[in-house]
ROBATI-844820 format. One record per residue (C-alpha): residue number from 1; residue in three letters; y, z, x. Coordinates in steps of 0.25 Angstrom, whole numbers, plus 5000, padded with zeros to 4 digits. Each point is the difference from the previous one (the first is absolute). Example, Ala and Ser with C-alpha at 12.3 -4.5 7.8 and 13.67 -1.06 7.14 Angstrom:
BEGIN
<1 "ALA" <4982 5031 5049>>,
<2 "SER" <5014 4998 5006>>,
***
This chain:
BEGIN
<1 "MET" <4557 4951 4882>>,
<2 "PRO" <5007 5007 5012>>,
<3 "GLU" <5005 5014 4999>>,
<4 "LYS" <5012 4995 5008>>,
<5 "THR" <5011 4991 4999>>,
<6 "VAL" <5002 4989 5009>>,
<7 "ARG" <5011 5006 5007>>,
<8 "GLU" <4991 5014 5004>>,
<9 "MET" <4989 4990 5005>>,
<10 "ASN" <4997 4997 5015>>,
<11 "GLU" <4996 4985 5006>>,
<12 "MET" <4985 5003 4996>>,
<13 "GLU" <5003 5004 4988>>,
<14 "ARG" <5008 4989 4997>>,
<15 "LYS" <4991 4990 5003>>,
<16 "HIS" <4989 5006 4993>>,
<17 "TYR" <5009 4999 4987>>,
<18 "SER" <5007 4988 5003>>,
<19 "LEU" <5000 4988 4992>>,
<20 "ALA" <4992 4991 5010>>,
<21 "ALA" <4990 5012 4999>>,
<22 "ARG" <4999 5000 4985>>,
<23 "VAL" <5000 4985 5000>>,
<24 "PHE" <4987 5000 5008>>,
<25 "HIS" <4993 5011 4991>>,
<26 "SER" <5005 4992 4987>>,
<27 "ALA" <4995 4987 5007>>,
<28 "LEU" <4986 5008 5003>>,
<29 "MET" <5000 5006 4986>>,
<30 "GLY" <5001 4987 4994>>,
<31 "SER" <4990 4993 5006>>,
<32 "VAL" <4990 5012 4997>>,
<33 "VAL" <5004 5000 4985>>,
<34 "LEU" <4999 4983 5001>>,
<35 "GLY" <4986 5004 5006>>,
<36 "LEU" <4997 5009 4989>>,
<37 "VAL" <5004 4993 4989>>,
<38 "ALA" <4991 4988 5006>>,
<39 "LEU" <4990 5009 5003>>,
<40 "LEU" <5000 5005 4985>>,
<41 "ILE" <5001 4985 4995>>,
<42 "GLY" <4988 4996 5008>>,
<43 "LEU" <4991 5012 4996>>,
<44 "GLY" <5003 4999 4986>>,
<45 "LEU" <4996 4983 5001>>,
<46 "TYR" <4987 5006 5008>>,
<47 "THR" <4996 5011 4992>>,
<48 "ASN" <5004 4990 4987>>,
<49 "ALA" <4990 4992 5003>>,
<50 "LEU" <4989 5007 5004>>,
<51 "VAL" <5000 5010 4989>>,
<52 "GLY" <5001 4987 4991>>,
<53 "GLN" <4988 4996 5007>>,
<54 "TYR" <4994 5013 4997>>,
<55 "ILE" <5004 5000 4986>>,
<56 "GLY" <4996 4984 4997>>,
<57 "GLU" <4985 5005 5007>>,
<58 "ALA" <4999 5012 4991>>,
<59 "PHE" <5004 4993 4987>>,
<60 "GLY" <4992 4986 5003>>,
<61 "LEU" <4989 5011 5001>>,
<62 "SER" <5002 5006 4988>>,
<63 "ARG" <5002 4989 4992>>,
<64 "SER" <4988 4993 5004>>,
<65 "ALA" <4990 5013 4998>>,
<66 "ALA" <5006 5001 4986>>,
<67 "ALA" <4997 4986 4997>>,
<68 "VAL" <4986 5003 5005>>,
<69 "VAL" <4997 5013 4991>>,
<70 "GLU" <5005 4995 4988>>,
<71 "GLN" <4989 4989 5001>>,
<72 "VAL" <4989 5008 5002>>,
<73 "ILE" <5004 5016 4995>>,
<74 "ASP" <5005 5006 4987>>,
<75 "THR" <5011 5009 5008>>,
<76 "GLN" <5004 5005 4986>>,
<77 "SER" <4985 5006 4997>>,
<78 "LEU" <5001 5007 5014>>,
<79 "SER" <5014 5005 4999>>,
<80 "ARG" <5000 5005 4988>>,
<81 "ASP" <4986 5009 5001>>,
<82 "VAL" <5006 5003 5013>>,
<83 "MET" <5013 5005 4993>>,
<84 "GLU" <4992 5009 4989>>,
<85 "ILE" <4993 5007 5008>>,
<86 "TYR" <5013 5002 5008>>,
<87 "HIS" <5008 5004 4987>>,
<88 "ALA" <4988 5010 4997>>,
<89 "MET" <5002 5008 5012>>,
<90 "SER" <5010 5011 4998>>,
<91 "GLU" <5013 5002 5009>>,
<92 "GLU" <4991 5011 5009>>,
<93 "GLU" <4989 4990 5002>>,
<94 "ARG" <5009 4990 5003>>,
<95 "ALA" <5009 5006 5010>>,
<96 "GLU" <4989 4999 5012>>,
<97 "PRO" <4997 4984 5000>>,
<98 "ARG" <4990 4998 5010>>,
<99 "SER" <4994 5014 5000>>,
<100 "ASP" <4984 5000 4997>>,
<101 "GLU" <5002 5006 4986>>,
<102 "PHE" <5009 4987 4997>>,
<103 "ARG" <4994 4990 5003>>,
<104 "ALA" <4986 5005 4993>>,
<105 "HIS" <5008 4996 4986>>,
<106 "PHE" <4999 4984 5006>>,
<107 "SER" <4987 5001 5005>>,
<108 "ASP" <4995 4990 4989>>,
<109 "ILE" <5012 4991 5003>>,
<110 "THR" <4993 4998 5015>>,
<111 "GLU" <4984 4997 4994>>,
<112 "ARG" <5008 4987 4992>>,
<113 "GLU" <4996 4987 5004>>,
<114 "ASP" <5013 4994 4996>>,
<115 "TYR" <5006 5010 5009>>,
<116 "TRP" <4993 4997 5012>>,
<117 "VAL" <5001 4984 4998>>,
<118 "LEU" <5017 5003 5000>>,
<119 "ARG" <4999 5009 5013>>,
<120 "ALA" <4992 4988 5006>>,
<121 "ILE" <5011 4991 4997>>,
<122 "LEU" <5011 5009 5006>>,
<123 "LYS" <4993 5003 5011>>,
<124 "GLU" <4999 4984 5005>>,
<125 "PHE" <5014 4999 4997>>,
<126 "LEU" <5001 5012 5008>>,
<127 "THR" <4992 4996 5011>>,
<128 "ALA" <5006 4986 5002>>,
<129 "SER" <5014 5003 5000>>,
<130 "ASP" <5008 5010 5009>>,
<131 "VAL" <5005 5009 4989>>,
<132 "ASN" <4999 5015 5001>>,
<133 "ASP" <4994 4999 4986>>,
<134 "ILE" <4997 4994 4988>>,
<135 "TYR" <4996 5008 4986>>,
<136 "PHE" <5001 4999 4985>>,
<137 "ALA" <5007 5012 4993>>,
<138 "VAL" <5005 5003 4986>>,
<139 "TYR" <5014 5006 4998>>,
<140 "ASP" <4999 5012 4991>>,
<141 "LYS" <5014 5003 4991>>,
<142 "GLY" <4997 5013 4996>>,
<143 "THR" <4999 5007 5014>>,
<144 "GLY" <5007 4991 5008>>,
<145 "ALA" <4990 4995 5009>>,
<146 "ILE" <4992 4989 5006>>,
<147 "VAL" <4984 5001 4999>>,
<148 "TYR" <4991 4996 5007>>,
<149 "VAL" <4987 4991 4994>>,
<150 "THR" <4995 4996 5013>>,
<151 "ASP" <5005 4998 5016>>,
<152 "PRO" <4991 4992 5009>>,
<153 "ASP" <5009 5008 5011>>,
<154 "GLU" <4989 5010 5009>>,
<155 "ARG" <5009 5002 5010>>,
<156 "PRO" <4999 5017 5002>>,
<157 "GLY" <5011 5006 4992>>,
<158 "HIS" <5003 4988 4993>>,
<159 "ILE" <4988 5002 4990>>,
<160 "CYS" <5002 4999 4984>>,
<161 "GLU" <4992 5000 4990>>,
<162 "PRO" <5000 4998 4986>>,
<163 "GLY" <5008 5009 4992>>,
<164 "ASP" <5009 5005 5013>>,
<165 "TRP" <5015 4998 4997>>,
<166 "GLU" <5012 5001 5008>>,
<167 "PRO" <5017 5002 4995>>,
<168 "VAL" <5006 4986 4999>>,
<169 "ASP" <5015 4997 5002>>,
<170 "GLU" <5007 4997 4988>>,
<171 "LYS" <5007 4989 5006>>,
<172 "GLU" <4987 4994 5005>>,
<173 "ILE" <4993 5002 4986>>,
<174 "GLU" <5012 4992 4992>>,
<175 "LEU" <5000 4987 5009>>,
<176 "PHE" <4985 5000 4999>>,
<177 "LEU" <5000 5002 4985>>,
<178 "ASN" <5012 4990 4997>>,
<179 "TRP" <4996 4989 5008>>,
<180 "ASP" <5003 4987 4994>>,
<181 "GLY" <4991 4993 5008>>,
<182 "GLU" <5011 4993 5009>>,
<183 "GLY" <5000 5003 5017>>,
<184 "LYS" <4990 5009 5007>>,
<185 "LEU" <4997 5014 4995>>,
<186 "TYR" <5002 5010 5010>>,
<187 "TYR" <5006 5014 5003>>,
<188 "ILE" <5005 5007 5013>>,
<189 "GLY" <4998 5015 5001>>,
<190 "ASN" <5000 5011 5009>>,
<191 "ARG" <4987 5007 4995>>,
<192 "GLU" <4998 5015 5005>>,
<193 "ASN" <4985 4998 5005>>,
<194 "TYR" <5002 4985 5004>>,
<195 "ALA" <5015 4997 5007>>,
<196 "TRP" <5005 4988 4996>>,
<197 "LEU" <4992 4991 4991>>,
<198 "CYS" <5002 4987 4993>>,
<199 "THR" <4992 5000 4987>>,
<200 "ALA" <4997 4985 4994>>,
<201 "GLY" <4994 4997 4988>>,
<202 "VAL" <4996 4994 4987>>,
<203 "PRO" <4997 5005 4984>>,
<204 "VAL" <4987 4996 4995>>,
<205 "TYR" <5004 5003 4987>>,
<206 "SER" <5004 4994 4987>>,
<207 "GLY" <5005 5003 4986>>,
<208 "GLU" <5010 5012 4996>>,
<209 "ASP" <4987 5011 4998>>,
<210 "ALA" <4992 4996 5012>>,
<211 "THR" <4999 5010 5012>>,
<212 "PRO" <5011 4998 5012>>,
<213 "CYS" <4990 4994 5009>>,
<214 "PHE" <5003 4994 5014>>,
<215 "ILE" <4996 4997 5014>>,
<216 "LEU" <5007 5005 5011>>,
<217 "ALA" <4999 4996 5014>>,
<218 "ASP" <5008 5009 5011>>,
<219 "ILE" <5002 4997 5014>>,
<220 "SER" <5007 5009 5009>>,
<221 "LEU" <5015 4997 5007>>,
<222 "LYS" <4996 5008 5014>>,
<223 "GLU" <4996 4987 5006>>,
<224 "VAL" <5016 4996 4995>>,
<225 "ALA" <5005 5012 5006>>,
<226 "ALA" <4993 4997 5015>>,
<227 "GLY" <5005 4985 4999>>,
<228 "MET" <5014 5005 4999>>,
<229 "ARG" <5000 5011 5010>>,
<230 "SER" <4996 4989 5011>>,
<231 "PHE" <5010 4992 4995>>,
<232 "VAL" <5010 5010 4999>>,
<233 "ILE" <4996 5003 5017>>,
<234 "GLN" <5002 4986 5005>>,
<235 "TYR" <5012 4997 4993>>,
<236 "VAL" <5007 5013 5004>>,
<237 "ILE" <4995 4997 5017>>,
<238 "THR" <5006 4985 4998>>,
<239 "THR" <5013 5004 4992>>,
<240 "SER" <5004 5011 5008>>,
<241 "LEU" <5000 4990 5013>>,
<242 "VAL" <5008 4992 4992>>,
<243 "THR" <5010 5008 4995>>,
<244 "LEU" <5003 5005 5014>>,
<245 "ILE" <5002 4987 5004>>,
<246 "VAL" <5010 4995 4988>>,
<247 "ALA" <5008 5014 5001>>,
<248 "TYR" <5005 4997 5015>>,
<249 "PHE" <5004 4986 4999>>,
<250 "LEU" <5008 5004 4985>>,
<251 "THR" <5005 5012 5008>>,
<252 "GLN" <5007 4992 5011>>,
<253 "HIS" <5005 4989 4990>>,
<254 "MET" <5006 5011 4991>>,
<255 "LYS" <5006 5007 5011>>,
<256 "LYS" <5008 4987 5003>>,
<257 "THR" <5005 4996 4987>>,
<258 "LEU" <5001 5013 4993>>,
<259 "VAL" <5001 5013 5010>>,
<260 "ARG" <5010 4997 5007>>,
<261 "PRO" <5008 4992 4990>>,
<262 "ILE" <4999 5013 4992>>,
<263 "ASN" <5003 5008 5011>>,
<264 "ALA" <5014 4993 5003>>,
<265 "ILE" <5004 5002 4985>>,
<266 "ALA" <4996 5014 5001>>,
<267 "ASP" <5010 5002 5011>>,
<268 "ALA" <5009 4993 4993>>,
<269 "ALA" <5000 5009 4989>>,
<270 "GLN" <5001 5012 5009>>,
<271 "ASP" <5012 4996 5006>>,
<272 "TYR" <5005 4997 4986>>,
<273 "VAL" <4999 5014 4996>>,
<274 "ARG" <5006 5005 5013>>,
<275 "ASP" <5011 4991 4997>>,
<276 "THR" <5001 5005 4986>>,
<277 "ARG" <5001 5015 5003>>,
<278 "GLU" <5010 4997 5012>>,
<279 "GLY" <5010 4992 4990>>,
<280 "ASP" <4997 4986 5006>>,
<281 "ARG" <4999 4990 4984>>,
<282 "SER" <4996 4988 5012>>,
<283 "ALA" <4991 4990 4992>>,
<284 "ASP" <4994 4994 5012>>,
<285 "HIS" <4987 5009 5004>>,
<286 "PHE" <4990 4990 4993>>,
<287 "ALA" <5007 4987 5002>>,
<288 "MET" <4999 5001 5015>>,
<289 "LEU" <4987 5001 5001>>,
<290 "ASN" <4998 4985 4998>>,
<291 "ILE" <4983 5001 4996>>,
<292 "ARG" <4996 4987 5000>>,
<293 "THR" <4985 5002 4993>>,
<294 "GLY" <5001 4990 4989>>,
<295 "ASP" <4994 5011 4989>>,
<296 "GLU" <5001 5012 4993>>,
<297 "VAL" <5004 5007 5013>>,
<298 "GLU" <5012 4991 5001>>,
<299 "ASN" <5004 5001 4985>>,
<300 "LEU" <4999 5016 5002>>,
<301 "SER" <5011 5001 5013>>,
<302 "LEU" <5010 4988 4990>>,
<303 "ILE" <4999 5010 4988>>,
<304 "MET" <5001 5012 5009>>,
<305 "ALA" <5012 4993 5004>>,
<306 "ASP" <5005 4997 4986>>,
<307 "MET" <4998 5015 4997>>,
<308 "GLU" <5010 5006 5010>>,
<309 "ARG" <5009 4992 4991>>,
<310 "ASP" <4995 5002 4990>>,
<311 "LEU" <4997 5016 4998>>,
<312 "VAL" <5014 5004 4998>>,
<313 "GLU" <5000 4993 4987>>,
<314 "HIS" <4987 5004 4995>>,
<315 "GLU" <5003 5015 5003>>,
<316 "GLU" <5013 4998 4990>>,
<317 "ASN" <4990 4992 4989>>,
<318 "LEU" <4990 5013 5003>>,
<319 "THR" <5011 5010 4997>>,
<320 "ARG" <5005 4992 4988>>,
<321 "ILE" <4986 5000 4994>>,
<322 "THR" <4996 5015 5003>>,
<323 "ALA" <5013 5003 4992>>,
<324 "GLU" <4995 4991 4989>>,
<325 "LYS" <4985 5006 4999>>,
<326 "GLU" <5008 5014 4999>>,
<327 "ARG" <5010 4996 4988>>,
<328 "ILE" <4987 4993 4993>>,
<329 "GLY" <4992 5013 5002>>,
<330 "THR" <5011 5009 4996>>,
<331 "GLU" <5002 4992 4986>>,
<332 "LEU" <4984 5000 4998>>,
<333 "SER" <4999 5015 5001>>,
<334 "LEU" <5013 5000 4991>>,
<335 "ALA" <4994 4991 4991>>,
<336 "THR" <4987 5007 5000>>,
<337 "ARG" <5007 5014 4997>>,
<338 "ILE" <5009 4994 4989>>,
<339 "GLN" <4986 4993 4994>>,
<340 "ALA" <4994 5014 5000>>,
<341 "ASP" <5014 5007 4992>>,
<342 "MET" <4997 4991 4992>>,
<343 "LEU" <4988 5004 4994>>,
<344 "PRO" <4996 5014 4994>>,
<345 "ASN" <4995 5008 5012>>,
<346 "ILE" <5002 5015 4997>>,
<347 "PHE" <4987 5006 4993>>,
<348 "PRO" <4998 5007 4992>>,
<349 "ALA" <5010 4988 4993>>,
<350 "PHE" <5001 5010 4986>>,
<351 "PRO" <4997 5014 5003>>,
<352 "ASP" <5007 5004 4987>>,
<353 "ARG" <4990 4990 4993>>,
<354 "GLU" <4987 5007 4997>>,
<355 "GLU" <4995 4989 4991>>,
<356 "PHE" <4996 4989 5012>>,
<357 "ASP" <4999 5001 5014>>,
<358 "ILE" <5003 4986 5009>>,
<359 "TYR" <4999 4997 5014>>,
<360 "ALA" <5002 4986 5007>>,
<361 "SER" <4999 4995 5015>>,
<362 "MET" <5005 4986 5007>>,
<363 "HIS" <4995 4996 5014>>,
<364 "PRO" <5005 4987 5003>>,
<365 "ALA" <4994 4991 5010>>,
<366 "LYS" <5012 4996 5007>>,
<367 "GLU" <5013 5009 5002>>,
<368 "VAL" <5005 4996 4987>>,
<369 "GLY" <4990 4997 4989>>,
<370 "GLY" <5000 4993 4985>>,
<371 "ASP" <4992 5009 4992>>,
<372 "PHE" <5006 5011 4993>>,
<373 "TYR" <4998 5009 4988>>,
<374 "ASP" <5010 5009 4992>>,
<375 "PHE" <4999 5009 4989>>,
<376 "PHE" <5012 5008 4993>>,
<377 "LEU" <5003 5008 4987>>,
<378 "ILE" <5006 4989 4990>>,
<379 "ASP" <5002 5014 4992>>,
<380 "ASP" <4995 5012 4996>>,
<381 "ASP" <4987 4994 4994>>,
<382 "HIS" <4998 4987 5008>>,
<383 "LEU" <4995 4999 5015>>,
<384 "CYS" <5000 4985 5004>>,
<385 "MET" <4990 4996 5013>>,
<386 "VAL" <5003 4987 5006>>,
<387 "MET" <4990 4993 5011>>,
<388 "ALA" <5004 4988 5006>>,
<389 "ASP" <4995 4988 5013>>,
<390 "VAL" <5013 4993 5005>>,
<391 "SER" <4994 4986 5006>>,
<392 "GLY" <5001 4999 5014>>,
<393 "LYS" <5003 5013 5010>>,
<394 "GLY" <5011 5003 5009>>,
<395 "VAL" <5014 5000 4998>>,
<396 "PRO" <4999 4991 4989>>,
<397 "ALA" <4992 5006 4990>>,
<398 "ALA" <5007 5012 5003>>,
<399 "LEU" <5012 4994 4995>>,
<400 "PHE" <4994 4995 4987>>,
<401 "MET" <4992 5013 4999>>,
<402 "MET" <5014 5008 5000>>,
<403 "ALA" <5005 4988 4990>>,
<404 "SER" <4989 5002 4991>>,
<405 "LYS" <4999 5014 4999>>,
<406 "ILE" <5014 5001 4996>>,
<407 "ILE" <4999 4991 4988>>,
<408 "LEU" <4988 5006 4996>>,
<409 "ALA" <5004 5013 4999>>,
<410 "ASN" <5013 4996 4993>>,
<411 "SER" <4994 4993 4989>>,
<412 "ALA" <4989 5012 4999>>,
<413 "MET" <5012 5010 4998>>,
<414 "MET" <5006 4990 4987>>,
<415 "GLY" <4987 5006 4993>>,
<416 "ARG" <4994 4988 5000>>,
<417 "SER" <4984 4997 4998>>,
<418 "PRO" <4991 4996 5012>>,
<419 "ALA" <4999 4987 4996>>,
<420 "GLU" <5015 4999 4997>>,
<421 "ILE" <5004 5006 5015>>,
<422 "LEU" <4990 4989 5006>>,
<423 "THR" <5005 4989 4992>>,
<424 "SER" <5015 5002 5004>>,
<425 "THR" <4997 5003 5014>>,
<426 "ASN" <4993 4987 5002>>,
<427 "ALA" <5012 4994 4993>>,
<428 "ALA" <5009 5006 5009>>,
<429 "ILE" <4993 4998 5013>>,
<430 "CYS" <4995 4985 4996>>,
<431 "SER" <5016 4997 4997>>,
<432 "ASN" <5004 5000 5016>>,
<433 "ASN" <4987 5000 5007>>,
<434 "HIS" <5002 4989 5009>>,
<435 "GLU" <4992 5003 5011>>,
<436 "GLU" <4985 5001 4989>>,
<437 "MET" <4998 5013 5003>>,
<438 "PHE" <4991 5008 4989>>,
<439 "VAL" <4996 5015 4997>>,
<440 "THR" <4987 5006 4993>>,
<441 "VAL" <5003 5012 4993>>,
<442 "TRP" <4994 5009 4991>>,
<443 "LEU" <5009 5009 4990>>,
<444 "GLY" <4996 5012 4991>>,
<445 "ILE" <5007 5009 4992>>,
<446 "LEU" <4994 5014 4997>>,
<447 "GLU" <5005 5007 4987>>,
<448 "ILE" <4997 5012 5006>>,
<449 "SER" <4999 5008 4986>>,
<450 "THR" <4989 4992 4996>>,
<451 "GLY" <4993 4994 5011>>,
<452 "THR" <5003 4986 4995>>,
<453 "LEU" <5000 4990 5012>>,
<454 "ARG" <5006 4986 4998>>,
<455 "ALA" <5000 4991 5011>>,
<456 "ALA" <5001 4986 5004>>,
<457 "ASN" <4995 4993 5011>>,
<458 "ALA" <5005 4987 5007>>,
<459 "GLY" <4989 4995 5011>>,
<460 "HIS" <4999 5014 5005>>,
<461 "GLU" <4987 5007 5004>>,
<462 "TYR" <4991 5006 4989>>,
<463 "PRO" <5004 5014 4997>>,
<464 "VAL" <4991 5011 5001>>,
<465 "LEU" <4997 5013 4989>>,
<466 "LYS" <4992 5011 5002>>,
<467 "GLN" <4999 5008 4985>>,
<468 "PRO" <4996 5015 5001>>,
<469 "ASP" <4985 5001 5003>>,
<470 "GLY" <5001 4986 5003>>,
<471 "VAL" <4999 4992 5013>>,
<472 "PHE" <5011 4989 5005>>,
<473 "GLU" <4998 4986 4994>>,
<474 "LEU" <5007 4988 5002>>,
<475 "VAL" <5010 4998 4988>>,
<476 "LYS" <4998 4984 4997>>,
<477 "ASP" <5013 4998 4995>>,
<478 "GLU" <5007 4987 4996>>,
<479 "HIS" <5007 4993 5011>>,
<480 "GLY" <5013 4992 4999>>,
<481 "PHE" <5006 4990 5010>>,
<482 "VAL" <5006 5007 5012>>,
<483 "ILE" <5016 5003 4999>>,
<484 "GLY" <5010 4989 5006>>,
<485 "GLY" <4987 4991 4998>>,
<486 "MET" <5005 4992 4988>>,
<487 "ASP" <5013 5001 4992>>,
<488 "GLY" <4996 5003 4985>>,
<489 "ILE" <4988 5008 5001>>,
<490 "ARG" <4996 5011 4988>>,
<491 "TYR" <4992 5010 5004>>,
<492 "LYS" <4991 5010 4991>>,
<493 "GLU" <4998 5013 4999>>,
<494 "TYR" <4988 5011 4998>>,
<495 "GLU" <4999 5014 4997>>,
<496 "LEU" <4991 5011 5005>>,
<497 "GLN" <4998 5014 4995>>,
<498 "LEU" <4999 5008 5011>>,
<499 "LYS" <4994 5016 4997>>,
<500 "PRO" <5004 5012 5008>>,
<501 "GLY" <4993 4999 5013>>,
<502 "ALA" <5000 4987 5000>>,
<503 "LYS" <5004 4991 5014>>,
<504 "LEU" <5006 4987 5003>>,
<505 "PHE" <4999 4993 5013>>,
<506 "VAL" <5009 4989 5004>>,
<507 "TYR" <5001 4991 5014>>,
<508 "THR" <5002 4987 5006>>,
<509 "ASP" <4991 4989 5006>>,
<510 "GLY" <5002 5006 5011>>,
<511 "VAL" <4988 5010 4998>>,
<512 "PRO" <4989 4992 4995>>,
<513 "GLU" <5003 4990 5011>>,
<514 "ALA" <5001 5008 5011>>,
<515 "THR" <4989 4992 5011>>,
<516 "ASP" <4994 5007 5011>>,
<517 "ALA" <4997 4993 5013>>,
<518 "ARG" <4988 4992 4995>>,
<519 "SER" <5012 4994 4990>>,
<520 "GLU" <4991 5007 4988>>,
<521 "MET" <5010 5006 4990>>,
<522 "PHE" <5000 5015 4995>>,
<523 "GLY" <4998 4995 4985>>,
<524 "THR" <5001 5004 4986>>,
<525 "GLU" <4987 5007 4999>>,
<526 "ARG" <5003 5009 5013>>,
<527 "MET" <5012 5003 4995>>,
<528 "LEU" <4994 5006 4987>>,
<529 "GLN" <4990 5006 5008>>,
<530 "THR" <5010 5008 5007>>,
<531 "LEU" <5007 5003 4987>>,
<532 "ASN" <4988 5006 4994>>,
<533 "ALA" <4996 5008 5012>>,
<534 "ASP" <5010 5011 4994>>,
<535 "PRO" <5004 4996 4988>>,
<536 "ASP" <5006 5015 4996>>,
<537 "ALA" <5009 4999 5014>>,
<538 "SER" <5017 5001 4998>>,
<539 "PRO" <5006 4986 5000>>,
<540 "GLU" <5004 5002 5013>>,
<541 "MET" <4989 5004 5007>>,
<542 "ILE" <4992 4987 4993>>,
<543 "LEU" <5009 4992 5007>>,
<544 "LYS" <4999 5007 5014>>,
<545 "THR" <4984 4998 4996>>,
<546 "VAL" <5002 4985 4998>>,
<547 "GLU" <5010 4997 5012>>,
<548 "ALA" <4990 5007 5010>>,
<549 "ALA" <4989 4993 4995>>,
<550 "VAL" <5007 4986 5002>>,
<551 "ASN" <5004 5005 5013>>,
<552 "SER" <4986 5004 5004>>,
<553 "PHE" <4995 4986 4994>>,
<554 "GLU" <5009 4992 5009>>,
<555 "MET" <4997 5007 5014>>,
<556 "GLY" <5012 4997 5007>>,
<557 "SER" <5004 4985 4996>>,
<558 "GLU" <5013 4997 4996>>,
<559 "GLN" <5006 5002 4986>>,
<560 "PHE" <5001 4987 4993>>,
<561 "ASP" <5006 5003 4988>>,
<562 "ASP" <5009 5011 4994>>,
<563 "VAL" <4991 5012 4995>>,
<564 "THR" <5007 5005 4986>>,
<565 "MET" <4994 5012 4989>>,
<566 "LEU" <5005 5008 4991>>,
<567 "CYS" <4991 5012 4991>>,
<568 "MET" <5005 5006 4987>>,
<569 "GLU" <4994 5011 4995>>,
<570 "TYR" <5001 5001 4983>>,
<571 "ARG" <5000 5016 4998>>,
<572 "GLY" <5004 5001 4985>>,
<573 "SER" <5013 5002 4994>>,
<574 "SER" <5006 5016 5001>>,
<575 "PRO" <5003 5004 4985>>,
<576 "ALA" <5016 4997 5003>>,
<577 "SER" <4996 4987 5002>>,
<578 "GLY" <4989 5000 4988>>,
<579 "ASP" <5012 5002 4989>>,
<580 "LYS" <5005 4987 5004>>,
<581 "ALA" <4988 4992 5000>>,
<582 "THR" <4997 4988 4991>>,
<583 "ALA" <4985 4995 4994>>,
<584 "SER" <4993 4988 5007>>,
<585 "ASP" <5000 4988 4993>>,
<586 "GLY" <4987 4998 5008>>,
<587 "GLU" <4996 4989 5009>>,
<588 "ARG" <5012 4989 5000>>,
<589 "GLU" <5003 4986 5006>>,
<590 "THR" <5015 4996 4999>>,
<591 "ALA" <5005 4986 5005>>,
<592 "THR" <5016 5000 5004>>,
***
């Protein structure tokens, strides 16, 4: 991009950066790109055909050799003997293949008649073909290596005796081991000692206990690279000449049909700006151009003429829309503060109560959310805790959330049991729920003096409990139907006995269903692992640890759902509250 503006440029600079020059450059670049695309397509077809020919030759040779070998030699016996020697060697002895000491272990193999017969057969196939090598080898799963049995290649630096081995690529060996007999079996890779090489072959074993043996043929792809270079040189020279000629004539045509009309529109726009600054509101700058190209340029001139007439109206609409957006933003900000104030958010929540500690947090996915928590003292000996998740998100969910919270709190303050609270709340919501929204709720009432927790679950996530000297575990309680889903539902409650030092953790589905960039969920198991990383931490630190783990898991991906959590630690009753305690009747389930 030029550092100067058009007004600051001299005549030569304007020509250099003019639309005509850019059209020429674009035409030239377009021709070059088109040529490159054609080059890539042609090169791909050429390479694919040549490589396919090599693959077919190598695979056909391997298959023919395998057919002959299986009729003449017991390859399994020879392979087993080689591998027995190979496995009998220590790792230190196997560390230097191709050494005299290493190959001395396999001297008996090279004296066997079946070895020389197999070598002679492969030698005949190698001599009669264009492949670089054809050999018989065994894959050893224990060491992940391909072990040579016989290789007729006598080129210096390429000689492989029985027992010599090389590491093998996992993808390559999986391909060969899992071949179903359909198509051609081959693998193309960049080998450290052989550069780009195509290895084709066929297995010569059968049965589950058979040694995995293969007849493999290698063919170098150097000839493919040489052919590609020659093809590219010839193509580039021809394409360059054609590109220059096409670019010149295309530029002349574009000047006439595009550049000059565009310059006329630019001059009219400049006149419009000048007249507008001077207070002239005339609307004929573009209408007087009289462009008749019959294409998009003419359409542009007509649109610009319409723009002069519509600009004032557009500015008025823009001002109105901006004011509306600011109003909505202000209202959403106010709704966020109202929702935050609806939830207990001052901690420690009960600084004068030593029998328990409680902490909660909510992070909505939008400005306002549908999750909510609540906790309050029904009386001096009963603490009510609520964790809920409203269907949907945004403002509708927030409104439904506030209504549900108020109904739940009012019902709880009447001294009802958890099951009765959920039943009455469901009846109240279903009586006027035209939008068919619903809310999942876990509600528990802790008798502080005894540690007895009575709870009921309306389709919410399982709570998590940790007893002293234990770990956080799911409490797989019985789920009732969601509140607002069906009128007349009767909920059941259950009872848990919390010992001093116990911790209760409740949450919404935004925690286990937090999703990373790969669409993998955080999950309940990962949540439990995070909780148990420091189970003796305070409720506040436990929630912050889980929140940090969720944020780290999401790794910057957009938050999908509201994340709401509550943790309560029961420390045991004080002497004063102990006088009020009543004996627990044990675990019970009450239907209301």
